[in-house]
C-alpha positions, 0 to 999 in steps of 0.5 A: 675832443669829446668828453664822456661823463662817467657815472657810478652804476651803484650811486649815480655819482659823477665823482669817478676816477680812472682806476687802471686797466683790466687784463683785457685792456678795458678802462677800469673806474672807481667811485670816490663818493663817500657814501657809495659802497661800490668798488671798481667798475668798467663800462664796456664788457668783453662778454655779454654775460657779465653785463649788469641785469643779464641774470634778471633778464634770464629770469624774466625770459624764463618766466615768459616760457622762453627756452634755454637755447632761445635765451642764449641766442637772444642775449648772445651768451652761452647756454651754460651761463643760462643754466648756471643762473637758473640753478642758482635761482632755484637753490635760493 
């Protein structure tokens, strides 16, 4: 039986425990490091738009003159997610 070491995405600590399941049946984890302010997290996402750094990738691709449909096709997300991310960044 193989084991996988799970690390917290916020603090990179290995003090992680299982913390139930999501509605989609994915395993949820929680960091028990005292100085970590991260909440629960999952490792495998159902939708690509929820993955960490997706919004940063959208902004970088926009800066390199990629169109909305091109970004959506490459990242395998909806054009609506691309548009909402760009609108949020324009308001900041």
